[in-house]
C-alpha positions in Angstrom: -4.5 16.9 -7.5 -6.5 20.2 -6.8 -8.3 20.2 -10.0 -11.9 21.9 -10.4 -14.5 19.3 -11.2 -16.3 20.4 -14.6 -19.9 21.2 -14.4 -22.6 18.7 -15.9 -22.8 21.0 -18.8 -19.3 20.7 -19.5 -19.1 16.9 -19.7 -20.4 16.4 -23.3 -17.6 18.9 -24.3 -14.9 17.0 -22.3 -13.0 15.5 -25.3 -12.6 19.1 -26.9 -11.5 20.7 -23.4 -9.0 18.0 -22.7 -7.2 18.4 -25.8 -5.6 21.6 -24.7 -4.6 20.3 -21.4 -2.5 17.3 -22.4 1.2 18.3 -23.1 2.6 16.5 -26.0 5.6 17.9 -27.9 5.5 18.5 -31.8 7.6 15.3 -32.4 4.2 13.4 -31.6 2.5 14.7 -34.7 2.2 12.4 -37.7 5.1 12.9 -40.0 3.1 12.3 -43.1 1.2 15.6 -42.7 4.1 17.6 -41.6 3.8 20.1 -44.4 0.2 20.7 -44.0 -1.8 23.4 -41.7 -2.9 20.6 -39.5 0.5 20.0 -37.6 -1.0 22.0 -34.7 -3.6 19.4 -34.3 -1.5 16.9 -32.5 -2.8 13.5 -31.6 -2.7 14.4 -28.0 -6.2 14.2 -27.2 -6.0 11.1 -25.1 -9.4 11.5 -23.5 -11.0 10.8 -27.1 -9.5 7.1 -27.0 -9.9 6.6 -23.3 -13.7 7.4 -23.4 -14.3 6.2 -26.8 -15.9 3.0 -25.9 -18.0 4.4 -23.1 -19.4 7.3 -25.3 -20.2 4.7 -28.1 -22.1 2.7 -25.8 -23.9 5.3 -23.7 -23.9 8.5 -25.9 -22.6 12.0 -25.1 -25.9 12.8 -23.5 -26.0 10.0 -21.1 -22.8 11.0 -19.4 -23.0 11.7 -15.8 -20.7 14.6 -14.1 -20.7 12.8 -10.8 -19.1 9.8 -12.5 -17.0 11.3 -15.1 -15.7 14.6 -13.3 -13.3 12.7 -10.8 -11.9 10.5 -13.8 -11.3 13.7 -15.9 -9.7 15.5 -13.2 -7.2 12.6 -12.7 -6.6 12.3 -16.6 -5.8 16.1 -16.7 -3.4 15.8 -13.8 -1.8 12.6 -14.9 -1.3 13.5 -18.6 0.0 17.1 -17.9 2.6 15.9 -15.2 0.9 17.7 -12.6 0.4 15.0 -10.2 2.5 15.2 -6.9 3.2 12.6 -4.2 1.7 13.5 -0.9 4.4 11.6 0.9 7.7 13.4 -0.4 5.9 16.4 -2.0 7.8 15.8 -5.2 6.3 15.9 -8.7 5.4 12.5 -10.2 7.4 12.1 -13.5 6.0 10.1 -16.4 8.7 7.5 -16.0 8.4 7.0 -12.2 6.9 4.0 -10.9 3.7 4.7 -9.1 1.0 3.2 -7.0 -2.6 4.4 -6.6 -5.2 3.6 -3.7 -7.8 1.8 -5.2 -10.3 2.2 -2.2 -11.6 5.6 -1.8 -9.2 8.5 -2.9 -7.3 7.0 -5.7 -4.5 9.0 -4.9 -1.2 8.4 -6.7 2.1 7.9 -4.9 5.7 7.2 -5.8 6.1 3.3 -5.5 9.3 3.7 -3.4 7.3 6.1 -1.2 4.5 4.1 -0.3 6.4 1.1 0.0 8.7 2.9 2.8 5.5 4.7 4.2 3.7 1.1 4.5 6.6 -0.7 6.1 7.2 2.0 8.8 3.5 2.1 9.4 2.9 -1.6 9.8 6.3 -2.0 11.9 5.1 0.8 14.4 1.4 -0.9 14.7 3.1 -4.0 15.5 5.5 -2.7 17.9 2.6 -1.0 19.8 0.3 -4.2 19.5 3.2 -6.3 21.0 3.6 -3.8 23.9 -0.1 -3.4 24.9 -1.5 -6.8 23.9 -0.6 -10.2 25.3 0.7 -11.4 21.7 4.1 -12.4 20.4 6.1 -9.9 18.1 5.6 -12.4 15.1 1.8 -12.6 15.5 1.6 -8.8 16.0 3.6 -8.3 12.7 1.3 -10.7 10.7 -1.8 -8.9 11.7 -0.5 -5.4 11.6 -2.1 -2.9 9.0 -1.0 0.4 7.3 -3.4 3.3 5.9 -3.3 5.3 2.8 -1.7 8.6 3.6 -4.7 10.5 2.2 -8.1 8.6 2.8 -6.7 6.6 5.9 -8.1 3.5 4.5 -6.5 0.2 6.1 -4.6 -2.4 4.1 -2.8 -5.4 5.4 0.7 -5.9 5.3 0.4 -8.3 2.5 -1.0 -5.7 0.3 2.3 -3.7 0.3 3.0 -3.1 -3.3 6.0 -4.9 -4.4 5.7 -4.1 -8.3 4.9 -1.3 -10.4 1.6 -1.9 -12.3 -0.7 0.0 -14.6 -4.0 1.5 -13.3 -6.1 -1.5 -13.7 -3.1 -3.7 -12.5 -2.9 -6.0 -15.7 0.7 -5.0 -16.9 3.8 -4.6 -14.8 6.2 -2.0 -15.8 4.0 0.1 -18.3 5.8 1.8 -21.2 6.5 5.6 -20.2 7.8 6.7 -23.9 4.5 6.1 -25.9 3.0 9.4 -26.6 -0.2 7.8 -27.5 -0.9 5.9 -24.2 -1.7 7.8 -21.1 1.3 7.8 -18.6 1.3 4.9 -16.0 -1.2 2.9 -18.3 -1.4 -0.1 -20.4 -3.4 1.5 -23.1 -5.9 -1.5 -22.9 -9.5 -1.6 -21.8 -9.8 -1.5 -18.1 -11.9 -4.4 -17.4 -12.3 -4.0 -13.5 -15.5 -5.1 -11.9 -17.9 -2.1 -11.5 -19.2 -1.1 -8.1 -22.4 -2.8 -6.6 -21.2 -6.2 -8.1 -23.6 -5.8 -11.2 -21.6 -8.4 -13.0 -20.5 -5.9 -15.8 -16.8 -4.5 -16.3 -15.4 -1.0 -16.9 -15.5 0.0 -20.8 -12.9 2.7 -20.4 -9.1 2.3 -21.4 -6.9 1.8 -18.6 -7.3 4.9 -16.5 -6.7 6.8 -13.1 -9.4 7.3 -10.5 -12.6 5.3 -10.1 -14.5 3.7 -12.7 -17.9 5.3 -13.8 -21.2 3.8 -13.5 -22.3 1.1 -15.3 -23.7 2.3 -18.6 -25.5 -0.9 -19.8 -29.5 -0.8 -20.1 -31.1 -3.5 -17.8 -34.8 -4.1 -16.8 -35.0 -3.2 -13.0 -37.9 -3.0 -10.8 -38.5 0.0 -8.1 -37.8 -0.7 -4.4 -41.3 -1.9 -4.0 -41.3 -4.2 -6.9 -44.6 -2.8 -8.5 -43.1 -0.9 -11.3 -40.4 -2.4 -14.0 -38.5 0.1 -16.2 -35.5 0.0 -18.5 -32.5 1.9 -16.8 -28.8 2.2 -16.7 -27.5 -0.6 -14.7 -25.4 2.1 -12.6 -28.7 3.6 -11.6 -31.1 0.6 -11.6 -32.0 1.2 -7.9 -35.1 3.8 -8.3 -38.3 4.7 -6.4 -41.5 4.7 -8.4 -42.8 7.6 -5.9 -45.9 5.5 -5.3 -47.1 4.0 -1.9 -44.9 0.9 -1.1 -48.0 -1.4 0.1 -45.6 -4.4 1.2 -47.1 -6.7 3.6 -45.6 -5.8 7.2 -44.1 -8.1 9.5 -47.2 -8.2 11.4 -48.9 -10.1 8.4 -51.9 -7.7 8.6 -51.2 -4.2 7.6 -49.5 -3.1 4.6 -46.5 -0.2 4.4 -47.8 3.4 3.7 -44.5 4.9 3.1 -43.6 6.1 -0.3 -41.6 3.7 -2.3 -38.3 3.2 -0.3 -35.0 1.5 -0.1 -34.2 -1.0 2.9 -36.7 -2.7 5.0 -40.2 -1.4 5.7 -40.6 0.6 9.3 -42.3 -1.3 11.9 -46.0 -1.3 12.0 -47.4 1.7 14.0 -51.3 0.8 13.9 -52.5 1.1 17.6 -54.7 -1.3 19.0 -56.0 -3.0 22.1 -54.0 -6.5 22.7 -53.6 -8.9 25.3 -50.5 -10.0 26.9 -49.1 -13.6 26.5 -50.9 -15.1 29.6 -54.2 -13.2 28.5 -54.7 -11.7 31.9 -54.1 -7.9 30.9 -55.3 -5.7 28.1 -53.4 -2.7 26.9 -53.5 -0.3 23.9 -50.3 -0.7 22.0 -48.7 -0.3 18.5 -48.9 -3.3 16.3 -45.4 -4.3 16.1 -45.4 -4.3 20.0 -48.8 -6.4 20.4 -46.7 -9.5 21.7 -45.8 -8.2 25.0 -45.4 -9.6 28.7 -47.1 -8.4 31.6 -45.5 -8.1 35.2 -48.2 -10.8 36.8 -46.5 -14.3 37.7 -48.1 -17.4 36.2 -49.0 -19.1 39.1 -50.7 -21.9 37.3 -50.7 -25.3 39.0 -48.5 -28.0 37.6 -49.9 -31.3 36.8 -48.6 -33.0 40.2 -51.1 -30.5 41.9 -48.7 -29.5 44.7 -46.4 -26.6 43.1 -47.2 -23.6 41.1 -45.2 -22.2 37.9 -42.7 -19.6 38.9 -42.3 -18.3 35.5 -43.3 -14.8 34.2 -45.9 -14.1 31.9 -45.6 -16.6 29.0 -47.8 -18.2 26.2 -48.6 -22.0 25.8 -48.4 -24.6 28.5 -46.4 -24.4 31.7 -45.0 -28.0 31.3 -44.0 -30.5 33.8 -43.1 -30.0 37.3 -39.3 -29.5 37.6 -39.3 -31.7 40.7 -40.6 -34.7 38.9 -38.5 -37.2 37.1 -34.7 -37.9 37.4 -33.4 -36.0 40.7 -30.0 -35.7 42.1 -28.6 -35.0 45.6 -27.3 -31.4 46.6 -23.8 -32.1 45.4 -25.0 -33.6 42.1 -23.3 -37.1 42.4 -26.2 -39.4 42.9 -29.3 -39.7 40.9 -32.9 -40.9 41.9 -35.9 -41.7 39.8 -39.4 -42.4 40.7 -39.5 -40.1 43.8 -42.3 -37.9 44.6 -42.0 -34.2 43.8 -42.8 -33.2 47.6 -40.4 -35.6 49.0 -36.8 -34.1 49.8 -34.0 -35.7 48.0 -31.6 -37.6 50.7 -28.0 -36.5 51.2 -25.4 -39.2 49.4 -22.8 -38.8 52.2 -19.9 -37.8 49.7 -17.8 -34.8 49.6 -19.4 -31.9 48.3 -16.6 -30.5 46.0 -18.4 -27.5 44.9 -16.3 -24.4 43.8 -16.0 -21.9 46.6 -16.4 -18.1 46.3 -12.3 -17.7 46.1 -12.5 -19.5 42.7 -9.5 -21.7 43.5 -10.6 -24.3 46.0 -13.7 -26.7 46.5 -15.9 -27.1 49.5 -14.3 -29.9 51.7 -17.8 -30.7 53.6 -19.9 -33.8 52.9 -23.0 -33.5 50.9 -25.2 -30.7 52.5 -28.2 -28.7 51.6 -27.8 -24.8 51.3 -24.8 -22.8 50.2 -21.2 -23.6 51.1 -19.3 -21.7 53.4 -18.3 -18.2 52.4 -14.6 -18.1 54.1 -12.3 -20.3 52.4 -9.7 -21.5 55.2 -7.4 -23.6 53.2 -3.7 -22.7 53.6 -2.1 -21.5 50.6 1.1 -19.9 49.5 0.7 -16.0 48.8 2.7 -13.1 47.7 2.1 -9.6 49.1 1.0 -6.8 47.0 4.6 -5.4 46.2 5.8 -9.1 45.5 8.8 -9.0 47.9 7.1 -11.1 50.5 6.1 -15.2 50.1 4.4 -16.8 53.0 1.7 -19.5 53.7 -1.6 -18.0 55.0 -5.3 -19.0 54.9 -6.9 -18.4 51.5 -9.5 -15.5 52.9 -6.5 -13.7 54.5 -4.5 -10.8 52.5 -0.8 -10.6 53.0 1.0 -7.4 53.3 4.6 -6.9 54.2 6.4 -3.8 55.8 8.5 -2.6 52.8 8.0 1.0 51.9 7.3 2.1 48.3 10.2 4.1 46.7 8.5 5.0 43.6 7.9 8.8 42.8 4.3 10.0 42.9 2.8 12.0 39.9 4.6 15.1 41.3 7.8 13.6 40.1 9.7 15.0 43.4 8.4 12.7 46.4 8.6 9.0 47.1 5.3 7.2 47.8 6.6 5.8 51.4 3.4 3.6 51.5 3.7 0.1 52.9 3.6 -2.8 50.7 2.2 -0.7 47.7 0.8 -2.5 44.6 2.0 0.0 42.1 -0.8 2.3 42.3 0.6 5.1 44.4 -1.6 7.8 45.8 -1.4 11.3 44.6 1.1 13.7 46.2 -0.4 16.3 48.9 3.0 18.0 49.4 2.9 21.9 49.3 4.0 22.9 45.5 6.2 25.9 46.5 7.0 26.8 42.8 7.3 30.3 41.6 4.6 31.8 39.9 4.6 33.4 36.5 5.3 36.6 37.9 8.4 35.5 39.4 7.8 37.1 42.9 5.4 34.6 44.8 5.3 30.8 45.4 2.5 28.7 44.9 0.8 27.8 48.1 -1.2 24.7 47.0 -0.5 21.1 47.2 1.2 19.2 44.1 -2.1 17.6 42.8 -3.3 21.1 42.6 -0.3 22.6 40.8 -2.6 23.6 38.0 -3.6 26.5 40.3 0.0 27.6 40.2 -1.1 30.6 37.8 -3.3 32.0 40.7 -2.2 34.4 43.1 -3.7 36.8 45.8 -1.3 39.5 44.7 -3.3 42.0 42.5 -1.8 43.9 39.9 -3.4 46.8 37.4 -3.7 46.5 33.8 -4.7 49.8 31.8 -5.5 51.0 28.4 -3.1 53.0 26.3 -4.2 56.4 27.6 -4.3 55.2 31.2 -7.9 56.2 32.0 -9.5 52.9 32.1 -7.8 50.1 34.2 -8.6 47.2 36.4 -7.0 44.8 38.8 -6.2 41.0 38.5 -4.4 38.6 40.2 -0.6 38.4 39.8 0.4 35.8 37.2 -2.9 36.0 35.3 -2.3 39.5 33.6 -0.5 37.8 30.5 -4.0 35.8 30.0 -6.2 39.0 30.4 -7.4 41.2 27.4 -6.6 45.0 27.9 -9.5 46.9 29.0 -11.7 48.8 26.6 -11.6 52.4 26.4 -14.6 54.4 24.8 -12.3 57.3 23.7 -11.2 57.4 20.0 -7.5 56.7 19.2 -5.6 60.0 18.7 -2.9 58.6 16.5 -2.9 59.8 12.9 -2.4 56.9 10.1 0.7 57.1 7.9 -0.6 55.0 4.9 -1.9 56.2 1.8 -5.4 55.4 2.8 -5.2 57.7 5.5 -8.2 59.9 4.2 -10.4 56.6 3.9 -9.0 55.2 7.2 -12.1 54.4 9.5 -11.5 56.0 13.2 -11.1 53.5 16.1 -11.2 53.5 19.7 -8.3 53.6 22.2 -6.5 50.3 22.1 -3.6 48.7 23.9 -0.5 48.5 21.7 0.1 49.8 18.2 -2.6 50.8 15.9 -4.5 48.0 14.0 -3.0 47.5 10.4 -5.0 49.1 7.6 -7.2 46.5 5.9 -7.7 48.3 2.6 -6.0 46.5 -0.4 -2.7 48.1 -1.7 -3.6 48.4 -5.4 0.0 49.5 -6.4 0.1 48.8 -10.2 3.2 46.7 -11.3 4.9 47.6 -14.5 3.7 44.3 -16.0 0.1 45.4 -15.5 -1.0 43.6 -12.4 -1.8 45.2 -9.3 -0.8 44.1 -5.6 -3.6 42.6 -3.9 -2.1 42.3 -0.6 -3.5 44.5 2.4 -1.9 47.8 2.7 1.7 47.4 4.0 2.7 51.2 4.3 4.4 52.5 7.3 2.5 52.3 10.6 2.6 54.8 13.6 4.6 53.5 16.7 2.6 52.4 19.6 2.1 54.8 22.5 4.2 53.9 25.6 2.3 51.6 28.1 1.5 53.1 31.4 1.6 49.9 33.3 3.2 46.9 32.1 4.0 45.2 28.7 2.2 41.7 28.1 4.6 39.1 27.9 2.5 36.9 25.6 2.1 38.4 22.2 -0.9 38.6 20.3 -1.1 36.6 17.1 -1.3 39.2 14.1 -2.7 38.0 11.0 0.2 38.0 8.5 -0.4 39.9 5.2 2.5 38.6 3.3 4.4 41.8 3.6 5.7 43.9 6.8 4.6 47.4 7.4 6.8 49.7 5.9 8.3 47.6 3.3 7.9 48.1 -0.5 5.4 45.9 -2.5 7.0 42.1 -3.2 7.5 41.0 -6.9 4.4 40.4 -8.6 2.9 37.1 -7.2 0.3 36.4 -10.2 0.4 33.1 -11.9 0.6 33.2 -15.6 0.9 30.8 -18.1 4.5 30.5 -19.4 5.5 28.3 -22.7 8.7 26.2 -22.4 11.6 27.4 -24.2 10.9 25.2 -27.4 7.2 26.7 -27.6 5.6 23.6 -27.5 1.8 23.6 -27.5 0.2 22.1 -24.4 3.4 22.1 -22.4 2.6 25.6 -20.7 3.2 26.0 -16.9 1.9 28.1 -14.2 4.6 30.4 -13.1 5.1 33.4 -11.0 5.0 36.6 -13.2 8.0 38.3 -11.7 9.9 35.1 -12.3 11.5 35.5 -15.6 13.2 31.9 -15.6 12.6 29.8 -18.8 12.2 26.0 -18.3 12.2 23.0 -20.7 9.4 20.6 -20.9 11.6 17.5 -21.2 9.8 16.6 -24.1 11.3 16.1 -27.8 12.0 19.2 -29.7 10.0 17.8 -32.6 10.7 20.8 -35.1 11.3 19.7 -38.7 14.9 19.4 -39.5 16.5 21.3 -42.8 16.1 17.9 -44.6 12.3 18.2 -44.6 11.9 14.4 -43.7 12.8 14.1 -39.9 12.2 15.9 -37.0 14.6 17.1 -34.1 15.0 14.4 -31.3 17.0 16.8 -28.8 15.2 17.5 -25.6 13.2 20.8 -25.6 15.5 23.6 -26.4 15.6 27.4 -27.6 15.7 27.8 -31.0 18.3 30.1 -32.8 15.2 31.2 -35.2 13.2 32.7 -32.2 12.4 36.5 -31.9 15.0 38.6 -30.0 12.3 39.8 -27.7 12.4 36.7 -25.9 15.5 36.9 -23.5 16.9 33.2 -23.2 20.1 32.3 -21.6 21.1 29.9 -24.3 20.1 29.0 -27.7 20.8 25.8 -29.4 20.4 24.9 -33.0 18.4 21.6 -34.0 20.7 18.7 -34.6 21.9 17.8 -38.0 20.3 14.9 -39.9 23.0 12.3 -40.7 20.6 9.5 -41.7 20.8 8.1 -45.0 18.3 8.8 -47.5 15.1 6.4 -46.9 12.7 7.8 -49.5 11.1 5.4 -51.9 12.4 6.2 -55.6 10.0 6.9 -58.4 9.7 4.3 -60.3 10.1 2.1 -57.5 13.4 0.3 -57.4 15.5 -1.9 -54.8 18.4 0.4 -54.8 18.9 2.9 -52.1 19.6 6.6 -52.8 23.2 7.3 -52.3 22.8 10.7 -51.0 22.4 11.5 -47.4 19.0 12.7 -46.1 17.9 15.5 -48.4 14.9 17.7 -49.3 13.3 17.3 -52.5 13.2 14.2 -54.9 16.0 11.5 -55.2 18.2 11.8 -58.4 17.3 9.0 -61.0 18.8 5.6 -60.3 21.9 4.9 -62.6 22.7 1.6 -61.2 23.4 -0.8 -64.0 21.6 -4.0 -63.9 21.7 -7.4 -65.5 19.1 -9.1 -67.5 19.5 -12.2 -69.6 17.6 -12.7 -73.0 14.8 -15.1 -72.9 16.8 -17.9 -74.3 19.7 -17.4 -72.1 22.4 -16.9 -74.9 23.3 -13.3 -73.9 23.1 -10.9 -71.0 21.6 -7.3 -71.4 23.0 -4.5 -69.3 20.4 -1.7 -68.8 20.2 1.6 -66.3 17.9 1.1 -63.5 15.7 4.2 -64.3 15.5 3.2 -67.8 14.5 -0.5 -67.3 12.0 0.4 -64.5 10.3 3.2 -66.4 9.2 0.7 -69.3 6.2 -1.2 -69.3 5.9 -5.0 -69.0 5.7 -5.6 -72.7 8.5 -3.2 -73.4 10.8 -4.8 -71.1 10.0 -8.3 -72.7 10.9 -6.8 -76.1 14.0 -5.2 -74.9 15.4 -8.5 -73.2 14.8 -10.4 -76.5 18.4 -10.9 -78.2 16.8 -10.9 -81.8 18.5 -14.4 -82.7 17.5 -17.8 -82.9 16.4 -19.4 -79.7 19.1 -21.6 -78.2 17.1 -23.5 -76.1 16.8 -27.5 -76.9 13.3 -28.7 -77.8 11.9 -31.2 -75.2 11.1 -34.2 -77.4 14.1 -34.2 -79.7 17.9 -33.1 -79.9 17.2 -30.0 -82.0 17.2 -26.4 -81.0 14.0 -24.0 -81.3 13.7 -22.7 -84.7 11.9 -19.6 -83.6 13.5 -16.1 -82.7 14.4 -15.6 -79.0 10.9 -15.3 -77.3 9.8 -15.6 -73.4 7.8 -18.7 -72.1 8.2 -22.3 -73.7 9.0 -22.9 -77.1 6.0 -23.3 -79.3 5.0 -26.6 -81.2 7.8 -29.1 -79.9 6.1 -32.0 -81.6 6.2 -30.1 -85.3 10.2 -30.1 -85.7 11.0 -30.0 -89.4 14.5 -30.9 -89.0 16.1 -33.9 -91.2 17.3 -36.8 -89.1 19.7 -39.6 -90.8 17.6 -42.8 -89.8 19.5 -46.0 -89.7 19.1 -49.8 -89.3 20.4 -51.6 -86.4 23.8 -52.8 -88.2 24.3 -49.1 -89.6 24.0 -50.5 -93.1 20.9 -48.6 -94.3 20.2 -45.1 -93.8 17.6 -42.5 -95.0 16.6 -39.0 -94.0 13.4 -38.4 -92.4 11.8 -35.1 -91.0 12.2 -34.9 -87.0 8.5 -35.1 -86.3 8.2 -38.5 -88.2 11.0 -39.8 -86.2 9.2 -38.9 -83.0 5.8 -40.4 -84.6 7.9 -43.7 -85.0 9.2 -43.7 -81.7 5.9 -43.2 -80.2 4.5 -46.0 -82.5 6.9 -48.3 -81.2 6.0 -47.6 -77.6 8.9 -45.7 -76.2 9.3 -42.0 -75.4 11.8 -40.0 -77.8 13.0 -38.0 -74.9 14.8 -41.2 -73.4 16.9 -41.8 -76.6 20.3 -40.7 -76.4 21.4 -38.0 -78.9 24.1 -40.5 -80.6 21.3 -43.2 -81.0 18.5 -40.9 -82.2 17.1 -42.5 -85.4 19.1 -45.6 -84.8 17.1 -49.0 -85.6 14.0 -47.4 -87.1 14.9 -49.0 -90.7 14.6 -53.0 -90.9 17.6 -54.8 -91.9 17.7 -57.0 -95.1 19.9 -59.8 -96.5 22.9 -57.7 -97.2 23.0 -56.4 -93.8 23.1 -59.8 -92.1 26.4 -61.1 -94.2 28.1 -57.9 -93.6 27.2 -58.0 -90.0 28.7 -61.3 -89.6 32.0 -60.4 -91.4 32.2 -57.1 -89.1 31.9 -59.3 -86.0 34.7 -61.7 -86.9 36.8 -58.9 -87.7 36.0 -57.0 -84.5 36.8 -60.2 -82.5 40.3 -60.5 -84.2 41.1 -57.0 -83.4 40.1 -57.3 -79.7 42.4 -60.5 -79.3 45.4 -58.6 -80.6 44.8 -55.5 -78.3 44.6 -57.9 -75.4 48.0 -59.4 -76.2 49.5 -56.1 -76.7 48.4 -54.8 -73.5 49.4 -57.8 -71.4 51.7 -56.3 -68.6 55.2 -57.6 -67.7 55.2 -58.7 -64.2 58.8 -58.2 -63.9 58.8 -54.6 -65.1 55.9 -53.3 -63.0 56.8 -50.6 -60.5 54.3 -49.1 -58.3 54.0 -45.2 -58.5 54.8 -44.6 -54.6 58.1 -46.3 -55.2 59.1 -44.3 -58.1 58.3 -40.9 -56.3 60.2 -42.3 -53.1 63.1 -42.9 -55.6 63.2 -39.5 -57.1 63.2 -37.7 -53.7 66.3 -39.8 -52.5 68.0 -38.7 -55.7 68.0 -35.1 -54.6 71.3 -33.8 -53.3 71.7 -33.3 -49.6 71.5 -29.9 -47.8 74.9 -28.8 -46.3 75.2 -27.8 -42.8 76.1 -24.1 -43.8 72.7 -23.7 -45.2 70.9 -25.3 -42.2 72.6 -22.5 -39.8 71.7 -19.5 -42.4 68.0 -21.0 -42.5 67.6 -21.1 -38.5 69.2 -17.7 -38.1 66.9 -16.2 -40.5 63.9 -17.8 -38.7 65.1 -16.4 -35.4 65.5 -12.8 -36.7 62.0 -12.9 -38.1 60.5 -14.1 -34.5 62.4 -11.3 -33.0 61.1 -8.5 -35.4 57.4 -9.7 -34.8 57.9 -9.8 -31.0 59.4 -6.2 -31.1 56.4 -5.0 -33.2 53.9 -6.4 -31.3 55.3 -4.6 -28.1 55.6 -1.3 -29.8 52.1 -1.5 -31.1 50.7 -2.2 -27.7 52.6 0.7 -26.0 51.9 3.4 -28.5 48.1 2.1 -28.7 47.9 2.8 -25.0 49.5 6.0 -25.3 47.1 6.9 -28.1 43.9 6.0 -26.0 45.1 8.3 -23.0 45.6 11.2 -25.3 42.4 10.6 -26.8 40.8 10.6 -23.5 42.3 13.9 -22.5 41.3 15.7 -25.8 37.7 14.5 -25.2 37.5 16.0 -21.6 39.1 19.1 -23.0 36.3 19.3 -25.6 33.6 18.7 -23.1 34.8 21.5 -20.8 35.0 23.8 -23.6 31.3 22.8 -24.6 30.2 23.4 -20.8 31.9 26.8 -20.9 30.5 28.0 -24.2 27.0 26.6 -23.3 26.4 26.7 -19.4 23.2 25.1 -18.2 20.2 27.4 -17.6 
């Protein structure tokens, strides 16, 4: 949090400077450029992405150091992991849920810490309010507030954070493992409303700290409104440096101040003005011209009998207040039409005006003048201490004879005052305490016990040599400074700067320490910057008394006479994995190594993947670095995921390896174009061919076995891709018959198709056994032959029916026949039944014994495996102890 704000000249170079402050591991680099020289330029410049939209809108030259320096400081601390919670003083990790103040300081805290802080503070405020104010505990808890630990801004109890959100508050539980997004950020545009309620929203990505000023260009007028200019929305309020010239409140003069914010000052032009009643003239400033004088008005009302009793005023005095509707002195009866000089008559009713006691009303009849001052109505009263209850007149105070037993402010003596109301008087007893000298007692009263340090007994205080001395009262010597002696101190210094040591005067106690720097050179090259801590000479013995109150000596970090401490200089140390941007400030004398808790990110021997272990020391590092342990990078056990050349769908069978993958030897099957046979090729051979070559290789070289669409013949062409050519030009011969199958001829298939088309039917709908049937017309021979054939056919059908007529008596169902066959099987003997039952029982016993044995030995095996794994872990811890 204690980051130095950049200067105005450094803001345009913010993105380049921020690149070296964001700690990202080498594993965040793009794997596609792992073998080039750009692997040192990681994608760790988060400020480029966060400020990108803002810089594109405003330009690098339009940035403001006041607006962006605080954001840059927060970005540097958050991305480098240097944020610390001000409550628990622990470092805020990248994965820790956080909450940030959104009012003034924008400090970041642990979510758990701020919740505990807020609850305790609100509960304490509620308890204090419940004891000091007349409110209930529930109402005090509702109105309780808590403060930010840093800026002390008040928040209500309902604003206690419940969820972990990003800086802009849009996303709950933002991811912490994305190296391209700022920790505790959602990575989206911030979108928070900018200050001054300009109507625009923040253009940066989700970021810590305040939002910058609005960069949009708007037309704005100066404070006086006489000059219009195009300015940034965040700085649209400006002064034109001309005279304001606004009309002042007086409506006469104009403002002579330079163009300014807020309202114009009051008019200071002096002049002679009259008061409101116009009786007196005075010289006053213009803004105070409407004033009232000290003279009464004394104008006569319209009645002509009374005068106005108001002070100086303007306008008419109005009617006489005694005219119109009037009431009796007690205010219960009203009278109208009475003259203003006639007194109002009394109504005769009870007055009932509130008396001075504030509890009772006047019991007399309506009367003129004030009511009685002493209330004599009898009431029940308590005494001051509350122990006595009695009926007494209202004006009389009640006091009892009980003595107060409370202790006075001295804490020793009781009050002893009669009927004390709790406000006990101070104690006037003699103190009698021993003074700080332990020899005298305090003669003053207890309220003056602050004078216990005073005494009339005098003691002497002298310098170190005893020549200069003075007397002080006993008990005050510890608060007095030693006397100043003009003689020089005779003690010789013992430090290495003795020759350069300035002489000093005689002093009380030991000599002052040498204020020159030590400048001892450490082996690392640094020098000791502490003040001189060489041995100092012992003080001379005091001649009078030693002060009991020790003087506060400024600590130099090292006691006199001790050697120089270890080198305290802070140097940048890299982590054990030598990651760029993960350096830490460490004390030079501390040689301990640390892990940056990022991924190792070094390229594995396979050349394709990166080590995913936590930052560790490598075996290949130089021997000059003294490390406690070295650990090799992990072995790549992933399968090969490279794309083969030429591209194919078969993965490489080898594990992850460097270099190119071996050629794919997988056999693939491809059918020929006509589907008559299947070819088998090697994947590398087939995929390396061009499209034309693949078409030629897949051809079987024989005739096409595909059926033509319009006839029953096969394609006459050689095996080819796509549809068969000229399906309507089939030249095969087809036997054409008449309907009675008497006449027949041979036609070409294309003529048969034409004949079917001419007859109005599709040749594709003709079955194969009827293709060409009925195309020839029948003649006279065909008719006689058809009749003879029909008569012979009918005779044959009658004979077949007679032969196939079933005999009802000989018909037997199939189920019955099957049942009869089963019954004919010989019955099984009793001995065979016993043998089969025994076999089944033995088989069941064997299976049960096998299951029990497998369960027992499996459990024993798991126990042995667990013991073996524990021994392996212990050996690993002994071999590689933690740093």
